[in-house]
C-alpha positions as CSV (number, residue, x, y, z in Angstrom):
1,X,83.0,52.8,-29.6
2,X,79.4,51.7,-29.2
3,X,77.5,51.2,-32.5
4,X,73.8,51.9,-32.8
5,X,73.3,53.4,-29.4
6,X,73.3,57.0,-28.2
7,X,76.0,58.0,-25.7
8,X,76.1,61.2,-23.6
9,X,79.4,63.0,-23.1
10,X,79.3,65.6,-20.3
11,X,81.3,68.8,-21.2
12,X,80.8,70.6,-17.9
13,X,84.5,71.3,-17.4
14,X,87.7,71.7,-19.4
15,X,88.0,69.2,-22.4
16,X,90.6,67.0,-20.6
17,X,88.1,66.4,-17.8
18,X,85.1,65.4,-20.0
19,X,83.5,62.0,-19.2
20,X,80.7,59.7,-20.3
21,X,77.4,59.9,-18.4
22,X,75.3,57.3,-20.3
23,X,75.5,54.5,-22.7
24,X,72.0,54.5,-24.2
25,X,70.0,55.2,-21.1
26,X,72.4,53.3,-18.8
27,X,74.3,55.5,-16.4
28,X,78.1,55.3,-16.8
29,X,79.2,57.1,-13.6
30,X,81.7,59.6,-15.1
31,X,83.4,56.9,-17.2
32,X,86.6,57.7,-19.2
33,X,85.8,59.8,-22.3
34,X,89.2,59.1,-23.9
35,X,88.7,55.3,-23.6
36,X,85.1,55.4,-24.8
37,X,85.4,57.6,-27.8
38,X,88.0,56.9,-30.6
39,X,90.6,59.7,-31.0
40,X,89.4,60.1,-34.7
41,X,85.9,61.1,-33.5
42,X,86.8,63.3,-30.6
43,X,87.5,66.5,-32.8
44,X,83.9,66.1,-34.2
45,X,82.5,66.1,-30.6
46,X,84.7,69.1,-29.8
47,X,83.3,70.9,-32.8
48,X,79.7,70.4,-31.7
49,X,80.7,71.6,-28.2
50,X,82.5,74.7,-29.5
51,X,79.9,75.8,-32.1
52,X,76.7,74.7,-30.2
53,X,75.5,73.2,-33.5
54,X,75.0,69.5,-34.5
55,X,77.8,67.9,-36.4
56,X,77.0,65.0,-38.8
57,X,79.0,63.2,-41.4
58,X,79.6,59.8,-43.0
59,X,82.7,58.3,-41.5
60,X,85.5,57.1,-43.9
61,X,86.1,53.5,-44.9
62,X,88.5,51.8,-42.5
63,X,89.1,48.7,-40.6
64,X,87.2,50.1,-37.6
65,X,83.8,48.8,-36.6
66,X,82.3,52.2,-37.4
67,X,83.7,52.2,-41.0
68,X,81.3,54.1,-43.3
69,X,78.7,54.6,-40.6
70,X,76.9,57.8,-39.9
71,X,78.1,60.0,-37.1
72,X,76.0,62.6,-35.4
73,X,76.9,64.8,-32.4
74,X,74.1,67.0,-30.9
75,X,75.1,69.6,-28.3
76,X,73.0,70.2,-25.2
77,X,73.2,74.0,-24.9
78,X,72.4,76.8,-22.5
79,X,72.1,80.3,-24.1
80,X,75.3,82.4,-23.9
81,X,77.1,79.7,-21.9
82,X,79.5,76.8,-22.7
83,X,77.8,73.6,-24.0
84,X,76.7,71.3,-21.1
85,X,76.9,68.0,-23.0
86,X,77.0,66.3,-26.4
87,X,74.8,63.4,-27.5
88,X,76.8,61.1,-29.8
89,X,75.5,58.5,-32.3
90,X,77.4,56.1,-34.6
91,X,75.5,53.6,-36.7
92,X,74.2,52.8,-40.2
93,X,71.3,55.3,-39.8
94,X,70.7,58.1,-37.3
95,X,67.4,57.4,-35.5
96,X,64.8,60.2,-35.2
97,X,64.5,59.7,-31.5
98,X,67.4,61.0,-29.4
99,X,68.4,60.8,-25.8
100,X,66.1,63.0,-23.7
101,X,68.5,65.5,-22.0
102,X,67.9,68.9,-20.4
103,X,70.5,71.4,-19.0
104,X,70.3,73.1,-15.7
105,X,72.2,75.6,-13.6
106,X,72.5,76.0,-9.8
107,X,73.4,79.1,-7.8
108,X,74.4,77.2,-4.7
109,X,74.9,80.4,-2.7
110,X,71.4,81.8,-3.4
111,X,69.8,78.3,-3.7
112,X,68.4,79.0,-7.1
113,X,67.9,76.2,-9.7
114,X,67.3,77.2,-13.4
115,X,66.2,74.6,-15.9
116,X,65.4,74.4,-19.6
117,X,63.2,71.2,-19.6
118,X,62.3,71.0,-23.3
119,X,65.0,68.5,-24.0
120,X,63.3,66.0,-21.7
121,X,60.1,66.0,-23.8
122,X,56.8,67.9,-23.8
123,X,55.6,66.0,-20.7
124,X,58.1,68.0,-18.7
125,X,57.1,71.3,-20.2
126,X,58.8,73.6,-22.7
127,X,59.2,76.9,-20.8
128,X,62.4,77.6,-18.9
129,X,61.8,77.5,-15.1
130,X,63.4,78.9,-12.0
131,X,63.1,77.3,-8.5
132,X,64.2,78.7,-5.2
133,X,64.9,76.7,-2.0
134,X,62.5,73.9,-1.3
135,X,60.7,74.5,-4.7
136,X,63.3,72.4,-6.4
137,X,61.9,69.2,-5.0
138,X,58.2,69.8,-5.7
139,X,58.2,67.4,-8.7
140,X,60.3,64.8,-7.0
141,X,58.6,61.5,-6.0
142,X,61.7,59.9,-4.6
143,X,65.3,61.0,-4.3
144,X,67.1,58.9,-1.7
145,X,70.4,60.9,-2.1
146,X,68.8,64.3,-2.1
147,X,70.3,65.5,1.1
148,X,73.7,64.3,0.0
149,X,73.4,66.4,-3.1
150,X,72.2,69.4,-1.1
151,X,75.2,69.0,1.3
152,X,77.5,68.9,-1.7
153,X,76.0,72.1,-3.0
154,X,76.4,73.8,0.4
155,X,80.1,72.8,0.6
156,X,80.7,73.6,-3.0
157,X,84.4,72.6,-2.8
158,X,86.2,73.6,-6.0
159,X,86.0,71.3,-8.9
160,X,83.4,69.0,-7.3
161,X,81.0,66.7,-9.2
162,X,77.9,64.7,-8.2
163,X,75.5,62.4,-9.9
164,X,72.4,60.4,-8.8
165,X,69.0,59.2,-10.0
166,X,65.7,60.6,-8.9
167,X,62.1,59.6,-9.6
168,X,60.3,62.7,-10.9
169,X,56.6,63.5,-11.8
170,X,55.8,64.2,-15.4
171,X,52.6,64.6,-17.4
172,X,52.9,60.9,-18.5
173,X,53.7,59.6,-15.1
174,X,56.8,59.1,-13.0
175,X,60.2,59.1,-14.8
176,X,63.7,58.3,-13.7
177,X,66.2,61.1,-14.2
178,X,69.9,60.9,-13.9
179,X,71.1,64.2,-12.4
180,X,74.7,65.1,-12.9
181,X,76.4,68.4,-12.1
182,X,79.9,70.0,-11.7
183,X,81.2,73.3,-10.4
184,X,84.4,75.3,-11.0
185,X,87.3,76.8,-9.1
186,X,87.2,79.2,-6.1
187,X,85.8,82.0,-8.2
188,X,83.0,79.8,-9.6
189,X,82.6,77.2,-6.8
190,X,79.0,78.2,-6.1
191,X,78.0,78.1,-9.8
192,X,77.1,74.6,-10.8
193,X,76.2,73.4,-14.3
194,X,74.5,70.1,-15.0
195,X,72.2,67.9,-17.1
196,X,69.2,65.8,-16.4
197,X,68.8,62.6,-18.5
198,X,65.7,60.5,-18.8
199,X,67.0,56.9,-18.0
200,X,63.6,55.4,-17.4
201,X,64.2,52.7,-20.0
202,X,67.1,51.3,-17.9
203,X,66.0,52.3,-14.4
204,X,62.4,51.9,-13.4
205,X,60.8,54.8,-11.4
206,X,60.8,54.0,-7.7
207,X,57.9,54.1,-5.3
208,X,58.0,56.3,-2.2
209,X,60.4,54.9,0.5
210,X,59.1,53.2,3.6
211,X,60.2,56.1,5.6
212,X,58.3,58.6,3.5
213,X,55.2,56.5,3.6
214,X,55.5,56.3,7.4
215,X,55.8,60.0,7.7
216,X,52.7,60.5,5.5
217,X,50.7,58.2,7.8
218,X,51.9,60.3,10.7
219,X,50.7,63.4,8.9
220,X,47.3,61.8,8.2
221,X,46.8,60.8,11.8
222,X,47.5,64.3,13.1
223,X,45.6,67.0,11.1
224,X,47.4,70.3,11.1
225,X,50.9,68.7,11.3
226,X,53.4,69.4,8.5
227,X,56.9,68.1,8.0
228,X,59.9,69.9,6.5
229,X,63.6,69.3,6.3
230,X,65.7,72.4,7.3
231,X,69.4,73.0,7.1
232,X,71.3,73.8,10.2
233,X,73.5,76.4,8.5
234,X,70.8,79.1,8.2
235,X,67.6,77.2,9.2
236,X,66.3,77.3,5.6
237,X,63.7,74.9,4.2
238,X,65.4,72.3,2.1
239,X,62.5,70.0,1.2
240,X,58.9,69.6,2.3
241,X,58.2,66.0,3.4
242,X,54.5,66.6,3.5
243,X,52.7,69.2,1.5
244,X,53.6,72.7,2.6
245,X,51.6,74.5,5.3
246,X,48.5,76.0,3.6
247,X,48.7,79.7,3.3
248,X,52.4,79.9,4.1
249,X,54.4,82.4,2.0
250,X,57.4,80.3,0.9
251,X,57.7,80.2,-2.9
252,X,60.1,82.4,-4.8
253,X,61.0,84.7,-1.9
254,X,63.9,85.7,0.4
255,X,63.5,83.0,3.2
256,X,64.8,85.5,5.8
257,X,61.4,87.3,5.5
258,X,59.4,84.2,6.4
259,X,59.8,84.2,10.3
260,X,58.5,87.2,12.2
261,X,61.5,89.5,12.9
262,X,60.9,89.3,16.7
263,X,61.0,85.5,16.5
264,X,64.4,85.3,14.9
265,X,66.4,85.2,18.1
266,X,64.4,82.2,19.3
267,X,65.2,80.4,16.0
268,X,68.9,81.1,16.5
269,X,68.6,79.6,20.0
270,X,66.8,76.6,18.7
271,X,69.6,76.0,16.1
272,X,72.2,76.3,18.8
273,X,70.5,73.6,20.9
274,X,70.5,71.2,17.9
275,X,74.2,71.9,17.1
276,X,75.1,71.4,20.8
277,X,73.7,67.8,20.6
278,X,70.1,68.1,21.6
279,X,68.0,65.2,20.3
280,X,64.9,67.4,20.3
281,X,64.2,71.1,20.6
282,X,61.1,73.1,20.2
283,X,59.4,76.5,19.9
284,X,55.8,77.5,20.6
285,X,53.9,80.3,19.0
286,X,56.4,80.8,16.1
287,X,55.0,83.4,13.6
288,X,55.5,82.7,9.9
289,X,54.6,85.0,6.9
290,X,51.3,84.2,5.2
291,X,50.5,84.7,1.6
292,X,47.8,87.3,2.5
293,X,50.4,89.5,4.2
294,X,49.6,88.5,7.7
295,X,51.1,85.9,10.0
296,X,50.2,82.3,10.9
297,X,51.3,80.7,14.1
298,X,52.8,77.2,14.6
299,X,54.4,75.1,17.3
300,X,57.7,73.6,16.1
301,X,59.7,70.6,17.2
302,X,63.0,69.7,15.5
303,X,65.2,66.6,15.5
304,X,68.6,66.4,13.9
305,X,69.0,64.0,11.0
306,X,72.0,61.7,10.9
307,X,74.8,62.6,8.6
308,X,78.5,62.1,8.0
309,X,79.8,65.1,9.8
310,X,80.4,65.8,13.5
311,X,77.5,68.3,13.6
312,X,74.2,67.6,11.9
313,X,73.7,69.4,8.6
314,X,69.9,68.9,8.5
315,X,67.0,68.6,10.9
316,X,63.4,67.4,10.5
317,X,60.9,70.0,11.7
318,X,57.3,69.2,12.7
319,X,55.0,72.2,12.3
320,X,51.7,72.1,14.1
321,X,49.5,75.0,13.0
322,X,47.9,76.6,16.1
323,X,46.4,79.8,14.5
324,X,45.5,80.5,10.9
325,X,46.7,83.6,9.1
326,X,45.6,86.8,10.7
């Protein structure tokens, strides 16, 4: 048991499957909960999990290193749902500053992410937020394993788990967040629960990758060109590589309403080309919904992105605006 350092226990599944996510701000990669936390202290953590309220006491005198130290367990809660995690402290005194942790939930079928960022500090905001589709990545500076995470969500195999570190914008500058999530059985496989932990003190925020910088230079050299990653399952926007197309209606909507209905068969044919092995495929004069209620026109060229499967799960689309909304 670590003394004088916060630890984070994820409680996203049944108690026998709980694990350690951090030691201080150092990620632990789903380390064994049973080995990290003495059996004497586990019921106190379980009490914080079950009640959703902090548990604090002075531990009894013993031969253990934590003899007569203060114990505190602080649950990371989501209203009307099981506790997502428990922050644990053992030491002579409990510090005022705790780990910065926020819960989130993901509907992988509808591609909706709901967050309660207050636990990360005021620089991340205090109001619960909901993001749809590509909106989820708008605050991300760098997330090298983002598509891996998205692919995991798309598959949503029962009892899956995933964790990784992203560099995210905040009001005080970029921060490193450990993102960890798990789902349930067949009946709950598309419902993921997770936590985001500020681990900046241990992992410095990363600058944009060489690839991202190169794509930005491409964008700057060709005005009117915009880049977005699409999935090949339903040709939905996963993440904007550049800023989104100005005037495009893409936030908080049913993405099926973005292309003009008469252009959907052409999109289906484009997808089929990519899945059949084409290195490039394109469409001209594609009409997309504009925020003012009209349509803007773009020429599109897509290329499959490499992945682990036989068929590409994602493709990079280059959108060249040819006509403004009208």
